[in-house]
CHARMM-style PDB file with segment names, atoms N, HN, CA, C and O in Angstrom:
ATOM      1  N   VAL     1      -2.877  13.035 -10.364  1.00  0.00      PROA
ATOM      2  CA  VAL     1      -2.935  12.064  -9.278  1.00  0.00      PROA
ATOM      3  C   VAL     1      -1.625  11.279  -9.282  1.00  0.00      PROA
ATOM      4  O   VAL     1      -1.257  10.708 -10.309  1.00  0.00      PROA
ATOM      5  N   PRO     2      -0.924  11.239  -8.166  1.00  0.00      PROA
ATOM      6  CA  PRO     2       0.334  10.498  -8.127  1.00  0.00      PROA
ATOM      7  C   PRO     2       0.086   8.998  -8.255  1.00  0.00      PROA
ATOM      8  O   PRO     2      -0.976   8.499  -7.883  1.00  0.00      PROA
ATOM      9  N   ASP     3       1.082   8.287  -8.787  1.00  0.00      PROA
ATOM     10  HN  ASP     3       1.944   8.693  -9.089  1.00  0.00      PROA
ATOM     11  CA  ASP     3       0.965   6.838  -8.928  1.00  0.00      PROA
ATOM     12  C   ASP     3       0.984   6.129  -7.587  1.00  0.00      PROA
ATOM     13  O   ASP     3       0.404   5.052  -7.450  1.00  0.00      PROA
ATOM     14  N   ALA     4       1.639   6.714  -6.599  1.00  0.00      PROA
ATOM     15  HN  ALA     4       2.110   7.589  -6.711  1.00  0.00      PROA
ATOM     16  CA  ALA     4       1.720   6.073  -5.289  1.00  0.00      PROA
ATOM     17  C   ALA     4       2.001   7.132  -4.243  1.00  0.00      PROA
ATOM     18  O   ALA     4       2.533   8.202  -4.540  1.00  0.00      PROA
ATOM     19  N   VAL     5       1.639   6.817  -3.031  1.00  0.00      PROA
ATOM     20  HN  VAL     5       1.207   5.948  -2.790  1.00  0.00      PROA
ATOM     21  CA  VAL     5       1.844   7.734  -1.918  1.00  0.00      PROA
ATOM     22  C   VAL     5       2.430   6.948  -0.758  1.00  0.00      PROA
ATOM     23  O   VAL     5       1.963   5.852  -0.446  1.00  0.00      PROA
ATOM     24  N   ILE     6       3.447   7.500  -0.121  1.00  0.00      PROA
ATOM     25  HN  ILE     6       3.827   8.390  -0.374  1.00  0.00      PROA
ATOM     26  CA  ILE     6       3.988   6.913   1.100  1.00  0.00      PROA
ATOM     27  C   ILE     6       3.824   7.955   2.189  1.00  0.00      PROA
ATOM     28  O   ILE     6       4.284   9.088   2.047  1.00  0.00      PROA
ATOM     29  N   ALA     7       3.175   7.577   3.266  1.00  0.00      PROA
ATOM     30  HN  ALA     7       2.801   6.656   3.382  1.00  0.00      PROA
ATOM     31  CA  ALA     7       2.975   8.485   4.392  1.00  0.00      PROA
ATOM     32  C   ALA     7       3.582   7.853   5.632  1.00  0.00      PROA
ATOM     33  O   ALA     7       3.454   6.648   5.844  1.00  0.00      PROA
ATOM     34  N   ALA     8       4.226   8.642   6.431  1.00  0.00      PROA
ATOM     35  HN  ALA     8       4.330   9.622   6.259  1.00  0.00      PROA
ATOM     36  CA  ALA     8       4.835   8.138   7.663  1.00  0.00      PROA
ATOM     37  C   ALA     8       4.254   8.885   8.845  1.00  0.00      PROA
ATOM     38  O   ALA     8       4.113  10.108   8.821  1.00  0.00      PROA
ATOM     39  N   ALA     9       3.923   8.135   9.873  1.00  0.00      PROA
ATOM     40  HN  ALA     9       4.038   7.142   9.893  1.00  0.00      PROA
ATOM     41  CA  ALA     9       3.418   8.760  11.097  1.00  0.00      PROA
ATOM     42  C   ALA     9       4.603   9.197  11.937  1.00  0.00      PROA
ATOM     43  O   ALA     9       5.600   8.483  12.037  1.00  0.00      PROA
ATOM     44  N   GLY    10       4.492  10.359  12.533  1.00  0.00      PROA
ATOM     45  HN  GLY    10       3.682  10.940  12.451  1.00  0.00      PROA
ATOM     46  CA  GLY    10       5.554  10.864  13.403  1.00  0.00      PROA
ATOM     47  C   GLY    10       5.625  10.078  14.695  1.00  0.00      PROA
ATOM     48  O   GLY    10       4.745   9.268  14.984  1.00  0.00      PROA
ATOM     49  N   PRO    11       6.670  10.313  15.473  1.00  0.00      PROA
ATOM     50  CA  PRO    11       6.850   9.550  16.706  1.00  0.00      PROA
ATOM     51  C   PRO    11       5.709   9.719  17.697  1.00  0.00      PROA
ATOM     52  O   PRO    11       5.483   8.841  18.530  1.00  0.00      PROA
ATOM     53  N   GLU    12       4.978  10.844  17.622  1.00  0.00      PROA
ATOM     54  HN  GLU    12       5.162  11.557  16.945  1.00  0.00      PROA
ATOM     55  CA  GLU    12       3.872  11.045  18.551  1.00  0.00      PROA
ATOM     56  C   GLU    12       2.711  10.096  18.275  1.00  0.00      PROA
ATOM     57  O   GLU    12       1.848   9.914  19.134  1.00  0.00      PROA
ATOM     58  N   ARG    13       2.677   9.498  17.109  1.00  0.00      PROA
ATOM     59  HN  ARG    13       3.378   9.646  16.411  1.00  0.00      PROA
ATOM     60  CA  ARG    13       1.594   8.572  16.763  1.00  0.00      PROA
ATOM     61  C   ARG    13       2.049   7.117  16.797  1.00  0.00      PROA
ATOM     62  O   ARG    13       1.211   6.216  16.747  1.00  0.00      PROA
ATOM     63  N   ALA    14       3.309   6.874  16.877  1.00  0.00      PROA
ATOM     64  HN  ALA    14       3.989   7.606  16.917  1.00  0.00      PROA
ATOM     65  CA  ALA    14       3.832   5.512  16.826  1.00  0.00      PROA
ATOM     66  C   ALA    14       3.996   4.955  18.240  1.00  0.00      PROA
ATOM     67  O   ALA    14       4.765   5.501  19.031  1.00  0.00      PROA
ATOM     68  N   PRO    15       3.280   3.874  18.569  1.00  0.00      PROA
ATOM     69  CA  PRO    15       3.435   3.300  19.903  1.00  0.00      PROA
ATOM     70  C   PRO    15       4.817   2.675  20.069  1.00  0.00      PROA
ATOM     71  O   PRO    15       5.307   1.989  19.173  1.00  0.00      PROA
ATOM     72  N   LEU    16       5.428   2.912  21.200  1.00  0.00      PROA
ATOM     73  HN  LEU    16       5.030   3.470  21.929  1.00  0.00      PROA
ATOM     74  CA  LEU    16       6.732   2.336  21.535  1.00  0.00      PROA
ATOM     75  C   LEU    16       7.814   2.695  20.526  1.00  0.00      PROA
ATOM     76  O   LEU    16       8.819   1.989  20.432  1.00  0.00      PROA
ATOM     77  N   GLY    17       7.640   3.758  19.780  1.00  0.00      PROA
ATOM     78  HN  GLY    17       6.824   4.331  19.855  1.00  0.00      PROA
ATOM     79  CA  GLY    17       8.664   4.209  18.848  1.00  0.00      PROA
ATOM     80  C   GLY    17       8.800   3.366  17.599  1.00  0.00      PROA
ATOM     81  O   GLY    17       9.782   3.509  16.870  1.00  0.00      PROA
ATOM     82  N   ARG    18       7.853   2.496  17.333  1.00  0.00      PROA
ATOM     83  HN  ARG    18       7.055   2.380  17.925  1.00  0.00      PROA
ATOM     84  CA  ARG    18       7.918   1.680  16.119  1.00  0.00      PROA
ATOM     85  C   ARG    18       7.361   2.485  14.949  1.00  0.00      PROA
ATOM     86  O   ARG    18       6.253   3.013  15.044  1.00  0.00      PROA
ATOM     87  N   PRO    19       8.099   2.590  13.856  1.00  0.00      PROA
ATOM     88  CA  PRO    19       7.622   3.388  12.721  1.00  0.00      PROA
ATOM     89  C   PRO    19       6.422   2.731  12.034  1.00  0.00      PROA
ATOM     90  O   PRO    19       6.311   1.506  11.980  1.00  0.00      PROA
ATOM     91  N   GLN    20       5.544   3.558  11.522  1.00  0.00      PROA
ATOM     92  HN  GLN    20       5.634   4.553  11.565  1.00  0.00      PROA
ATOM     93  CA  GLN    20       4.369   3.090  10.792  1.00  0.00      PROA
ATOM     94  C   GLN    20       4.364   3.742   9.417  1.00  0.00      PROA
ATOM     95  O   GLN    20       4.579   4.948   9.294  1.00  0.00      PROA
ATOM     96  N   LEU    21       4.118   2.944   8.386  1.00  0.00      PROA
ATOM     97  HN  LEU    21       3.943   1.964   8.485  1.00  0.00      PROA
ATOM     98  CA  LEU    21       4.036   3.464   7.021  1.00  0.00      PROA
ATOM     99  C   LEU    21       2.728   3.039   6.381  1.00  0.00      PROA
ATOM    100  O   LEU    21       2.250   1.923   6.583  1.00  0.00      PROA
ATOM    101  N   LEU    22       2.162   3.944   5.610  1.00  0.00      PROA
ATOM    102  HN  LEU    22       2.550   4.851   5.445  1.00  0.00      PROA
ATOM    103  CA  LEU    22       1.017   3.636   4.765  1.00  0.00      PROA
ATOM    104  C   LEU    22       1.481   3.828   3.329  1.00  0.00      PROA
ATOM    105  O   LEU    22       1.904   4.921   2.954  1.00  0.00      PROA
ATOM    106  N   VAL    23       1.404   2.774   2.524  1.00  0.00      PROA
ATOM    107  HN  VAL    23       1.060   1.886   2.828  1.00  0.00      PROA
ATOM    108  CA  VAL    23       1.832   2.824   1.128  1.00  0.00      PROA
ATOM    109  C   VAL    23       0.601   2.561   0.260  1.00  0.00      PROA
ATOM    110  O   VAL    23       0.003   1.488   0.331  1.00  0.00      PROA
ATOM    111  N   LEU    24       0.230   3.543  -0.554  1.00  0.00      PROA
ATOM    112  HN  LEU    24       0.716   4.415  -0.611  1.00  0.00      PROA
ATOM    113  CA  LEU    24      -0.885   3.396  -1.491  1.00  0.00      PROA
ATOM    114  C   LEU    24      -0.311   3.244  -2.889  1.00  0.00      PROA
ATOM    115  O   LEU    24       0.383   4.132  -3.384  1.00  0.00      PROA
ATOM    116  N   LEU    25      -0.601   2.122  -3.517  1.00  0.00      PROA
ATOM    117  HN  LEU    25      -1.164   1.401  -3.114  1.00  0.00      PROA
ATOM    118  CA  LEU    25      -0.043   1.811  -4.827  1.00  0.00      PROA
ATOM    119  C   LEU    25      -1.129   1.780  -5.892  1.00  0.00      PROA
ATOM    120  O   LEU    25      -2.288   1.467  -5.616  1.00  0.00      PROA
ATOM    121  N   LYS    26      -0.733   2.108  -7.103  1.00  0.00      PROA
ATOM    122  HN  LYS    26       0.208   2.362  -7.327  1.00  0.00      PROA
ATOM    123  CA  LYS    26      -1.638   2.008  -8.248  1.00  0.00      PROA
ATOM    124  C   LYS    26      -1.392   0.655  -8.915  1.00  0.00      PROA
ATOM    125  O   LYS    26      -0.249   0.228  -9.077  1.00  0.00      PROA
ATOM    126  N   LEU    27      -2.478  -0.011  -9.299  1.00  0.00      PROA
ATOM    127  HN  LEU    27      -3.407   0.336  -9.168  1.00  0.00      PROA
ATOM    128  CA  LEU    27      -2.386  -1.282 -10.008  1.00  0.00      PROA
ATOM    129  C   LEU    27      -2.727  -1.063 -11.475  1.00  0.00      PROA
ATOM    130  O   LEU    27      -3.526  -0.188 -11.810  1.00  0.00      PROA
ATOM    131  N   ASP    28      -2.114  -1.868 -12.357  1.00  0.00      PROA
ATOM    132  HN  ASP    28      -1.466  -2.579 -12.086  1.00  0.00      PROA
ATOM    133  CA  ASP    28      -2.446  -1.763 -13.775  1.00  0.00      PROA
ATOM    134  C   ASP    28      -3.710  -2.583 -14.066  1.00  0.00      PROA
ATOM    135  O   ASP    28      -4.338  -3.099 -13.142  1.00  0.00      PROA
ATOM    136  N   GLU    29      -4.074  -2.702 -15.316  1.00  0.00      PROA
ATOM    137  HN  GLU    29      -3.563  -2.283 -16.067  1.00  0.00      PROA
ATOM    138  CA  GLU    29      -5.299  -3.414 -15.696  1.00  0.00      PROA
ATOM    139  C   GLU    29      -5.259  -4.894 -15.328  1.00  0.00      PROA
ATOM    140  O   GLU    29      -6.302  -5.520 -15.141  1.00  0.00      PROA
ATOM    141  N   GLU    30      -4.056  -5.450 -15.225  1.00  0.00      PROA
ATOM    142  HN  GLU    30      -3.208  -4.941 -15.377  1.00  0.00      PROA
ATOM    143  CA  GLU    30      -3.908  -6.867 -14.868  1.00  0.00      PROA
ATOM    144  C   GLU    30      -3.632  -7.045 -13.380  1.00  0.00      PROA
ATOM    145  O   GLU    30      -3.183  -8.106 -12.948  1.00  0.00      PROA
ATOM    146  N   LEU    31      -3.907  -5.991 -12.592  1.00  0.00      PROA
ATOM    147  HN  LEU    31      -4.272  -5.129 -12.943  1.00  0.00      PROA
ATOM    148  CA  LEU    31      -3.769  -5.987 -11.131  1.00  0.00      PROA
ATOM    149  C   LEU    31      -2.333  -6.205 -10.668  1.00  0.00      PROA
ATOM    150  O   LEU    31      -2.100  -6.800  -9.616  1.00  0.00      PROA
ATOM    151  N   ARG    32      -1.377  -5.725 -11.450  1.00  0.00      PROA
ATOM    152  HN  ARG    32      -1.566  -5.242 -12.305  1.00  0.00      PROA
ATOM    153  CA  ARG    32       0.031  -5.760 -11.045  1.00  0.00      PROA
ATOM    154  C   ARG    32       0.420  -4.386 -10.528  1.00  0.00      PROA
ATOM    155  O   ARG    32      -0.079  -3.366 -11.004  1.00  0.00      PROA
ATOM    156  N   VAL    33       1.315  -4.368  -9.549  1.00  0.00      PROA
ATOM    157  HN  VAL    33       1.721  -5.196  -9.162  1.00  0.00      PROA
ATOM    158  CA  VAL    33       1.807  -3.110  -8.985  1.00  0.00      PROA
ATOM    159  C   VAL    33       2.604  -2.381 -10.056  1.00  0.00      PROA
ATOM    160  O   VAL    33       3.496  -2.964 -10.671  1.00  0.00      PROA
ATOM    161  N   THR    34       2.283  -1.092 -10.287  1.00  0.00      PROA
ATOM    162  HN  THR    34       1.558  -0.619  -9.787  1.00  0.00      PROA
ATOM    163  CA  THR    34       2.963  -0.340 -11.340  1.00  0.00      PROA
ATOM    164  C   THR    34       4.350   0.128 -10.919  1.00  0.00      PROA
ATOM    165  O   THR    34       5.208   0.342 -11.775  1.00  0.00      PROA
ATOM    166  N   GLN    35       4.588   0.291  -9.617  1.00  0.00      PROA
ATOM    167  HN  GLN    35       3.891   0.117  -8.922  1.00  0.00      PROA
ATOM    168  CA  GLN    35       5.894   0.747  -9.137  1.00  0.00      PROA
ATOM    169  C   GLN    35       6.356  -0.107  -7.954  1.00  0.00      PROA
ATOM    170  O   GLN    35       6.287   0.337  -6.808  1.00  0.00      PROA
ATOM    171  N   PRO    36       6.825  -1.324  -8.224  1.00  0.00      PROA
ATOM    172  CA  PRO    36       7.240  -2.212  -7.129  1.00  0.00      PROA
ATOM    173  C   PRO    36       8.426  -1.673  -6.332  1.00  0.00      PROA
ATOM    174  O   PRO    36       8.654  -2.101  -5.201  1.00  0.00      PROA
ATOM    175  N   GLN    37       9.181  -0.739  -6.909  1.00  0.00      PROA
ATOM    176  HN  GLN    37       8.995  -0.392  -7.828  1.00  0.00      PROA
ATOM    177  CA  GLN    37      10.325  -0.182  -6.184  1.00  0.00      PROA
ATOM    178  C   GLN    37       9.879   0.579  -4.937  1.00  0.00      PROA
ATOM    179  O   GLN    37      10.670   0.752  -4.010  1.00  0.00      PROA
ATOM    180  N   LEU    38       8.626   1.034  -4.899  1.00  0.00      PROA
ATOM    181  HN  LEU    38       7.984   0.893  -5.652  1.00  0.00      PROA
ATOM    182  CA  LEU    38       8.123   1.714  -3.703  1.00  0.00      PROA
ATOM    183  C   LEU    38       7.978   0.745  -2.532  1.00  0.00      PROA
ATOM    184  O   LEU    38       8.150   1.138  -1.379  1.00  0.00      PROA
ATOM    185  N   LEU    39       7.667  -0.509  -2.819  1.00  0.00      PROA
ATOM    186  HN  LEU    39       7.527  -0.828  -3.756  1.00  0.00      PROA
ATOM    187  CA  LEU    39       7.617  -1.511  -1.749  1.00  0.00      PROA
ATOM    188  C   LEU    39       9.016  -1.771  -1.210  1.00  0.00      PROA
ATOM    189  O   LEU    39       9.193  -1.957  -0.006  1.00  0.00      PROA
ATOM    190  N   ALA    40      10.014  -1.787  -2.092  1.00  0.00      PROA
ATOM    191  HN  ALA    40       9.871  -1.636  -3.071  1.00  0.00      PROA
ATOM    192  CA  ALA    40      11.399  -1.953  -1.647  1.00  0.00      PROA
ATOM    193  C   ALA    40      11.835  -0.768  -0.798  1.00  0.00      PROA
ATOM    194  O   ALA    40      12.520  -0.944   0.210  1.00  0.00      PROA
ATOM    195  N   LEU    41      11.445   0.437  -1.197  1.00  0.00      PROA
ATOM    196  HN  LEU    41      10.889   0.580  -2.016  1.00  0.00      PROA
ATOM    197  CA  LEU    41      11.772   1.628  -0.415  1.00  0.00      PROA
ATOM    198  C   LEU    41      11.124   1.559   0.968  1.00  0.00      PROA
ATOM    199  O   LEU    41      11.765   1.872   1.972  1.00  0.00      PROA
ATOM    200  N   ALA    42       9.865   1.152   1.020  1.00  0.00      PROA
ATOM    201  HN  ALA    42       9.345   0.898   0.205  1.00  0.00      PROA
ATOM    202  CA  ALA    42       9.175   1.033   2.310  1.00  0.00      PROA
ATOM    203  C   ALA    42       9.884   0.019   3.200  1.00  0.00      PROA
ATOM    204  O   ALA    42      10.021   0.244   4.402  1.00  0.00      PROA
ATOM    205  N   ALA    43      10.333  -1.088   2.630  1.00  0.00      PROA
ATOM    206  HN  ALA    43      10.221  -1.271   1.653  1.00  0.00      PROA
ATOM    207  CA  ALA    43      11.052  -2.099   3.411  1.00  0.00      PROA
ATOM    208  C   ALA    43      12.359  -1.535   3.951  1.00  0.00      PROA
ATOM    209  O   ALA    43      12.728  -1.816   5.092  1.00  0.00      PROA
ATOM    210  N   GLN    44      13.061  -0.747   3.151  1.00  0.00      PROA
ATOM    211  HN  GLN    44      12.762  -0.519   2.224  1.00  0.00      PROA
ATOM    212  CA  GLN    44      14.310  -0.137   3.622  1.00  0.00      PROA
ATOM    213  C   GLN    44      14.046   0.878   4.723  1.00  0.00      PROA
ATOM    214  O   GLN    44      14.800   0.945   5.695  1.00  0.00      PROA
ATOM    215  N   LEU    45      12.994   1.663   4.586  1.00  0.00      PROA
ATOM    216  HN  LEU    45      12.382   1.608   3.797  1.00  0.00      PROA
ATOM    217  CA  LEU    45      12.669   2.658   5.604  1.00  0.00      PROA
ATOM    218  C   LEU    45      12.299   1.999   6.930  1.00  0.00      PROA
ATOM    219  O   LEU    45      12.623   2.520   7.997  1.00  0.00      PROA
ATOM    220  N   GLN    46      11.632   0.870   6.864  1.00  0.00      PROA
ATOM    221  HN  GLN    46      11.370   0.446   5.998  1.00  0.00      PROA
ATOM    222  CA  GLN    46      11.206   0.180   8.078  1.00  0.00      PROA
ATOM    223  C   GLN    46      12.346  -0.584   8.738  1.00  0.00      PROA
ATOM    224  O   GLN    46      12.356  -0.733   9.960  1.00  0.00      PROA
ATOM    225  N   ALA    47      13.289  -1.063   7.971  1.00  0.00      PROA
ATOM    226  HN  ALA    47      13.281  -0.942   6.978  1.00  0.00      PROA
ATOM    227  CA  ALA    47      14.424  -1.843   8.484  1.00  0.00      PROA
ATOM    228  C   ALA    47      13.951  -3.015   9.344  1.00  0.00      PROA
ATOM    229  O   ALA    47      14.566  -3.327  10.364  1.00  0.00      PROA
ATOM    230  N   GLY    48      12.860  -3.662   8.932  1.00  0.00      PROA
ATOM    231  HN  GLY    48      12.361  -3.408   8.103  1.00  0.00      PROA
ATOM    232  CA  GLY    48      12.378  -4.828   9.655  1.00  0.00      PROA
ATOM    233  C   GLY    48      11.626  -4.527  10.934  1.00  0.00      PROA
ATOM    234  O   GLY    48      11.309  -5.446  11.690  1.00  0.00      PROA
ATOM    235  N   LYS    49      11.334  -3.271  11.193  1.00  0.00      PROA
ATOM    236  HN  LYS    49      11.591  -2.525  10.579  1.00  0.00      PROA
ATOM    237  CA  LYS    49      10.628  -2.899  12.421  1.00  0.00      PROA
ATOM    238  C   LYS    49       9.380  -2.108  12.063  1.00  0.00      PROA
ATOM    239  O   LYS    49       9.301  -1.508  10.991  1.00  0.00      PROA
ATOM    240  N   GLY    50       8.421  -2.111  12.951  1.00  0.00      PROA
ATOM    241  HN  GLY    50       8.485  -2.598  13.822  1.00  0.00      PROA
ATOM    242  CA  GLY    50       7.229  -1.298  12.759  1.00  0.00      PROA
ATOM    243  C   GLY    50       6.178  -1.976  11.910  1.00  0.00      PROA
ATOM    244  O   GLY    50       6.209  -3.188  11.694  1.00  0.00      PROA
ATOM    245  N   LEU    51       5.255  -1.176  11.438  1.00  0.00      PROA
ATOM    246  HN  LEU    51       5.230  -0.191  11.614  1.00  0.00      PROA
ATOM    247  CA  LEU    51       4.096  -1.659  10.704  1.00  0.00      PROA
ATOM    248  C   LEU    51       4.031  -0.977   9.346  1.00  0.00      PROA
ATOM    249  O   LEU    51       4.145   0.245   9.249  1.00  0.00      PROA
ATOM    250  N   THR    52       3.847  -1.771   8.298  1.00  0.00      PROA
ATOM    251  HN  THR    52       3.754  -2.764   8.376  1.00  0.00      PROA
ATOM    252  CA  THR    52       3.628  -1.233   6.961  1.00  0.00      PROA
ATOM    253  C   THR    52       2.272  -1.724   6.475  1.00  0.00      PROA
ATOM    254  O   THR    52       2.011  -2.927   6.462  1.00  0.00      PROA
ATOM    255  N   VAL    53       1.416  -0.799   6.078  1.00  0.00      PROA
ATOM    256  HN  VAL    53       1.629   0.178   6.089  1.00  0.00      PROA
ATOM    257  CA  VAL    53       0.113  -1.132   5.520  1.00  0.00      PROA
ATOM    258  C   VAL    53       0.149  -0.737   4.053  1.00  0.00      PROA
ATOM    259  O   VAL    53       0.463   0.406   3.718  1.00  0.00      PROA
ATOM    260  N   VAL    54      -0.172  -1.684   3.178  1.00  0.00      PROA
ATOM    261  HN  VAL    54      -0.427  -2.612   3.449  1.00  0.00      PROA
ATOM    262  CA  VAL    54      -0.149  -1.442   1.735  1.00  0.00      PROA
ATOM    263  C   VAL    54      -1.574  -1.571   1.216  1.00  0.00      PROA
ATOM    264  O   VAL    54      -2.283  -2.522   1.544  1.00  0.00      PROA
ATOM    265  N   GLY    55      -1.983  -0.605   0.404  1.00  0.00      PROA
ATOM    266  HN  GLY    55      -1.407   0.168   0.137  1.00  0.00      PROA
ATOM    267  CA  GLY    55      -3.334  -0.638  -0.139  1.00  0.00      PROA
ATOM    268  C   GLY    55      -3.397  -0.047  -1.525  1.00  0.00      PROA
ATOM    269  O   GLY    55      -2.444   0.563  -2.009  1.00  0.00      PROA
ATOM    270  N   SER    56      -4.544  -0.243  -2.155  1.00  0.00      PROA
ATOM    271  HN  SER    56      -5.318  -0.739  -1.762  1.00  0.00      PROA
ATOM    272  CA  SER    56      -4.796   0.303  -3.476  1.00  0.00      PROA
ATOM    273  C   SER    56      -6.293   0.545  -3.601  1.00  0.00      PROA
ATOM    274  O   SER    56      -7.093  -0.164  -2.991  1.00  0.00      PROA
ATOM    275  N   VAL    57      -6.670   1.540  -4.387  1.00  0.00      PROA
ATOM    276  HN  VAL    57      -6.020   2.116  -4.882  1.00  0.00      PROA
ATOM    277  CA  VAL    57      -8.078   1.832  -4.634  1.00  0.00      PROA
ATOM    278  C   VAL    57      -8.419   1.323  -6.026  1.00  0.00      PROA
ATOM    279  O   VAL    57      -7.767   1.672  -7.010  1.00  0.00      PROA
ATOM    280  N   ILE    58      -9.444   0.497  -6.089  1.00  0.00      PROA
ATOM    281  HN  ILE    58      -9.974   0.213  -5.289  1.00  0.00      PROA
ATOM    282  CA  ILE    58      -9.890  -0.038  -7.371  1.00  0.00      PROA
ATOM    283  C   ILE    58     -11.236   0.598  -7.691  1.00  0.00      PROA
ATOM    284  O   ILE    58     -12.224   0.325  -7.010  1.00  0.00      PROA
ATOM    285  N   PRO    59     -11.289   1.445  -8.722  1.00  0.00      PROA
ATOM    286  CA  PRO    59     -12.563   2.085  -9.056  1.00  0.00      PROA
ATOM    287  C   PRO    59     -13.551   1.078  -9.642  1.00  0.00      PROA
ATOM    288  O   PRO    59     -13.161   0.098 -10.277  1.00  0.00      PROA
ATOM    289  N   GLY    60     -14.815   1.338  -9.419  1.00  0.00      PROA
ATOM    290  HN  GLY    60     -15.132   2.134  -8.904  1.00  0.00      PROA
ATOM    291  CA  GLY    60     -15.847   0.480  -9.988  1.00  0.00      PROA
ATOM    292  C   GLY    60     -16.990   0.278  -9.024  1.00  0.00      PROA
ATOM    293  O   GLY    60     -17.017   0.861  -7.940  1.00  0.00      PROA
ATOM    294  N   ASP    61     -17.923  -0.540  -9.419  1.00  0.00      PROA
ATOM    295  HN  ASP    61     -17.902  -1.014 -10.300  1.00  0.00      PROA
ATOM    296  CA  ASP    61     -19.092  -0.882  -8.622  1.00  0.00      PROA
ATOM    297  C   ASP    61     -18.800  -2.200  -7.912  1.00  0.00      PROA
ATOM    298  O   ASP    61     -18.599  -3.223  -8.566  1.00  0.00      PROA
ATOM    299  N   LEU    62     -18.774  -2.185  -6.578  1.00  0.00      PROA
ATOM    300  HN  LEU    62     -18.937  -1.354  -6.046  1.00  0.00      PROA
ATOM    301  CA  LEU    62     -18.357  -3.359  -5.818  1.00  0.00      PROA
ATOM    302  C   LEU    62     -19.174  -4.606  -6.140  1.00  0.00      PROA
ATOM    303  O   LEU    62     -18.573  -5.650  -6.393  1.00  0.00      PROA
ATOM    304  N   PRO    63     -20.502  -4.562  -6.146  1.00  0.00      PROA
ATOM    305  CA  PRO    63     -21.222  -5.802  -6.459  1.00  0.00      PROA
ATOM    306  C   PRO    63     -20.873  -6.357  -7.842  1.00  0.00      PROA
ATOM    307  O   PRO    63     -20.794  -7.570  -8.032  1.00  0.00      PROA
ATOM    308  N   GLN    64     -20.668  -5.465  -8.791  1.00  0.00      PROA
ATOM    309  HN  GLN    64     -20.732  -4.479  -8.637  1.00  0.00      PROA
ATOM    310  CA  GLN    64     -20.366  -5.901 -10.157  1.00  0.00      PROA
ATOM    311  C   GLN    64     -18.906  -6.330 -10.294  1.00  0.00      PROA
ATOM    312  O   GLN    64     -18.611  -7.288 -11.009  1.00  0.00      PROA
ATOM    313  N   ASP    65     -17.992  -5.637  -9.623  1.00  0.00      PROA
ATOM    314  HN  ASP    65     -18.232  -4.858  -9.043  1.00  0.00      PROA
ATOM    315  CA  ASP    65     -16.559  -5.892  -9.768  1.00  0.00      PROA
ATOM    316  C   ASP    65     -15.976  -6.699  -8.611  1.00  0.00      PROA
ATOM    317  O   ASP    65     -14.764  -6.674  -8.399  1.00  0.00      PROA
ATOM    318  N   GLN    66     -16.807  -7.407  -7.865  1.00  0.00      PROA
ATOM    319  HN  GLN    66     -17.792  -7.427  -8.037  1.00  0.00      PROA
ATOM    320  CA  GLN    66     -16.315  -8.145  -6.704  1.00  0.00      PROA
ATOM    321  C   GLN    66     -15.260  -9.194  -7.063  1.00  0.00      PROA
ATOM    322  O   GLN    66     -14.284  -9.312  -6.322  1.00  0.00      PROA
ATOM    323  N   PRO    67     -15.388  -9.964  -8.147  1.00  0.00      PROA
ATOM    324  CA  PRO    67     -14.320 -10.919  -8.481  1.00  0.00      PROA
ATOM    325  C   PRO    67     -12.970 -10.228  -8.718  1.00  0.00      PROA
ATOM    326  O   PRO    67     -11.926 -10.743  -8.319  1.00  0.00      PROA
ATOM    327  N   ARG    68     -12.998  -9.074  -9.362  1.00  0.00      PROA
ATOM    328  HN  ARG    68     -13.846  -8.655  -9.686  1.00  0.00      PROA
ATOM    329  CA  ARG    68     -11.756  -8.326  -9.608  1.00  0.00      PROA
ATOM    330  C   ARG    68     -11.161  -7.833  -8.291  1.00  0.00      PROA
ATOM    331  O   ARG    68      -9.945  -7.875  -8.106  1.00  0.00      PROA
ATOM    332  N   ALA    69     -12.013  -7.367  -7.379  1.00  0.00      PROA
ATOM    333  HN  ALA    69     -13.001  -7.333  -7.530  1.00  0.00      PROA
ATOM    334  CA  ALA    69     -11.536  -6.909  -6.073  1.00  0.00      PROA
ATOM    335  C   ALA    69     -10.929  -8.065  -5.291  1.00  0.00      PROA
ATOM    336  O   ALA    69      -9.897  -7.891  -4.642  1.00  0.00      PROA
ATOM    337  N   ARG    70     -11.541  -9.233  -5.338  1.00  0.00      PROA
ATOM    338  HN  ARG    70     -12.379  -9.374  -5.865  1.00  0.00      PROA
ATOM    339  CA  ARG    70     -10.993 -10.414  -4.644  1.00  0.00      PROA
ATOM    340  C   ARG    70      -9.637 -10.793  -5.234  1.00  0.00      PROA
ATOM    341  O   ARG    70      -8.719 -11.159  -4.501  1.00  0.00      PROA
ATOM    342  N   ALA    71      -9.512 -10.705  -6.551  1.00  0.00      PROA
ATOM    343  HN  ALA    71     -10.257 -10.408  -7.147  1.00  0.00      PROA
ATOM    344  CA  ALA    71      -8.233 -11.026  -7.193  1.00  0.00      PROA
ATOM    345  C   ALA    71      -7.158 -10.038  -6.768  1.00  0.00      PROA
ATOM    346  O   ALA    71      -6.002 -10.422  -6.587  1.00  0.00      PROA
ATOM    347  N   ALA    72      -7.523  -8.770  -6.606  1.00  0.00      PROA
ATOM    348  HN  ALA    72      -8.461  -8.458  -6.753  1.00  0.00      PROA
ATOM    349  CA  ALA    72      -6.553  -7.751  -6.196  1.00  0.00      PROA
ATOM    350  C   ALA    72      -6.077  -7.986  -4.770  1.00  0.00      PROA
ATOM    351  O   ALA    72      -4.950  -7.620  -4.436  1.00  0.00      PROA
ATOM    352  N   GLU    73      -6.907  -8.588  -3.921  1.00  0.00      PROA
ATOM    353  HN  GLU    73      -7.822  -8.885  -4.192  1.00  0.00      PROA
ATOM    354  CA  GLU    73      -6.490  -8.886  -2.546  1.00  0.00      PROA
ATOM    355  C   GLU    73      -5.319  -9.857  -2.523  1.00  0.00      PROA
ATOM    356  O   GLU    73      -4.532  -9.854  -1.576  1.00  0.00      PROA
ATOM    357  N   GLN    74      -5.196 -10.684  -3.548  1.00  0.00      PROA
ATOM    358  HN  GLN    74      -5.835 -10.686  -4.317  1.00  0.00      PROA
ATOM    359  CA  GLN    74      -4.142 -11.694  -3.596  1.00  0.00      PROA
ATOM    360  C   GLN    74      -2.813 -11.141  -4.086  1.00  0.00      PROA
ATOM    361  O   GLN    74      -1.793 -11.826  -4.008  1.00  0.00      PROA
ATOM    362  N   VAL    75      -2.809  -9.913  -4.590  1.00  0.00      PROA
ATOM    363  HN  VAL    75      -3.638  -9.357  -4.653  1.00  0.00      PROA
ATOM    364  CA  VAL    75      -1.582  -9.320  -5.151  1.00  0.00      PROA
ATOM    365  C   VAL    75      -0.605  -8.997  -4.064  1.00  0.00      PROA
ATOM    366  OT1 VAL    75       0.482  -8.492  -4.341  1.00  0.00      PROA
TER     367      VAL     75
END
């Protein structure tokens, strides 16, 4: 499983030619981004235009791990 994935939508999916990126990052046990350089790369690719969506998957049981999930939202 890769540590992170960057996906870009082609021009046929981007309204008005604005680039769109989806960045999926892995977090460590302390909910820190393991590869922050990928966020810098996404910023360079966007050049201040378009939409970047950043997300992460946190394994576990949501009712039991809800405080951890809320903390990850703040990262």
